[in-house]
C-alpha positions, 0 to 999 in steps of 0.5 A: 445589167447596165454599167450606168446602174453602178454610177453615183455622184461623189463630191471631189473633196471626199476623195482622200489624197493622203493617208491618215497619220494612224492607219487604223484611225479611219471610220468604218461603215458596217453594212449588214448585207441581209437587212441593209442596216448600217452602223457607223463605227471606227476601224479598230471596232472591226474586232468586235464582229469577229469570233474565235475560230473565224479567219481573216484572209489578207493579201500579202502582195507588195507594190513594186516601186514601178513608176519610172521617169527616164529619157530617150537616149537618142533625143533626151525626150522624157518618157514615163514607164509604169511596170505592169508585170513580167512577161518572160525573163527581163521582158516586161509589159509596161504603160508608156507615156507618151507612147507616140515618141517610141518605136521598136529598138528605142532605148530609154535610160533611167538613173544615168544608165543604171537601168535601161529599157529597150522597146520590143513591141508597141501595142494599144493604149500605151501598153508596150513591151520592153526589155530591162537592162541592168546589173544586180537585182532588179528590185534593188534597182527599182527601189533606188530609181522608182516611185509608187504608182499612185492611182490617177485620182491622187494628186498629192505627193506621198511623203512616206512610200511605205504608206502605200504598202500594207504592214504585212506586204511580202511578195513583190508583184503588184502595180497597185496596193490591195488598199483595204489592208492599208487600215491594219496595224501590226498591233491590231493584227496581234489583237485579232490573233490573240482573240483566236482568229486565224490570220491567213495570207494569200497572194494576188498581184494587183493589176492596173485594171483595178482602176479602170472603169467599165466602158461597155454599156452591158456589164456582161460584155466587160473583158476582165483583166488577168491577175496572178495568185497563190493559195498555199497549202498551209492557207488552204488547210486552215481555211478548210478547217475554219469552214469545217468547224463553222467559222466565218471567213472575212476577206480583206479586200476584193483581191483576197476575195478574187483568190478565194472565189476563183479557187472555190469555183474550180474545187469542192474545197480550198485547194493549193494552187499557183494560177491566174484569174480573170474572175468577174464578180457582179450581181447574180454571182454565188459566193462560195469562198467568203462570208464577210468582206472588209473593203474600201469605197470604190469608184463609180462604174468599176468592177469593184463596186460591182463585186460588193454589190454582188455580195450585199445587193446593189440597192444596199450598196448604193444606200450605204454609199449615199450614207457615207457621202452624207457623213463625209467618209473619205473615199478610194485608196486612202479613204475609210473602210466598209465591213459587209457582214451577215 
């Protein structure tokens, strides 16, 4: 299976640069995965496809304001750090630019010394390990000094930082937003719940690997990035109950999907756990955790377009993407949505 099989041409003007004023005002392309039939709807119509007893699984991970601009203490050279994830204690893995200006023991200062980072180890491709030095609570310091780590294809400044968080974001830990969830408002979620649909939170902390295209020629040779996830006892119980009574599981985004499929790959039923996953879902994968998927439109050659192709079939996905381009859907993080359904 070749990576080039998942490529497509996208006009640059269709890459959404800013979120819509109303989160739920986006378009919704509905793809029936068995037949390939396509419908053009509005995102708020998503409730029409759910029934009492179904479950809507959301990822409640919260994006860290992880982009920091500082200066080397010795030369005042400007250094940008993007916090990826903690390794142990206050030692973090970060993406450093320009890495070539750094060496072990280099100290980078942010906010006139409110936060400092001492380089402990320099790895490849900008990846660096640093020890953070600060007083108080780290997340409060980052909220003062950091900004949202927007994807590289977004070139406009985000006026409201909260628009890169879902309305249900709870647990800090992601380097990127679980963007399918950005379409939901509290009002729409309440309408869904009032209809008798269970809203089930899981947590998967999104890493930067989400944005990186697959660089190997053979899809099967790709080394998937690792992400931490949590499936609580309460959520596992609800999902097992939904399955037992014939309800459908709607995953909000590929992140929620990876939690459920990683869990079900290990157990006969949804089982509480705190773990990590490197699950790589591409055509040929047998889904056990989800029935339907709410997602955005993904980058060419990415692991995410491979995941949706595994669920709906590559031909159906490519036809749907061509249809979305024809109808001027907005693509990627701040773009429009797709519902893949039976």
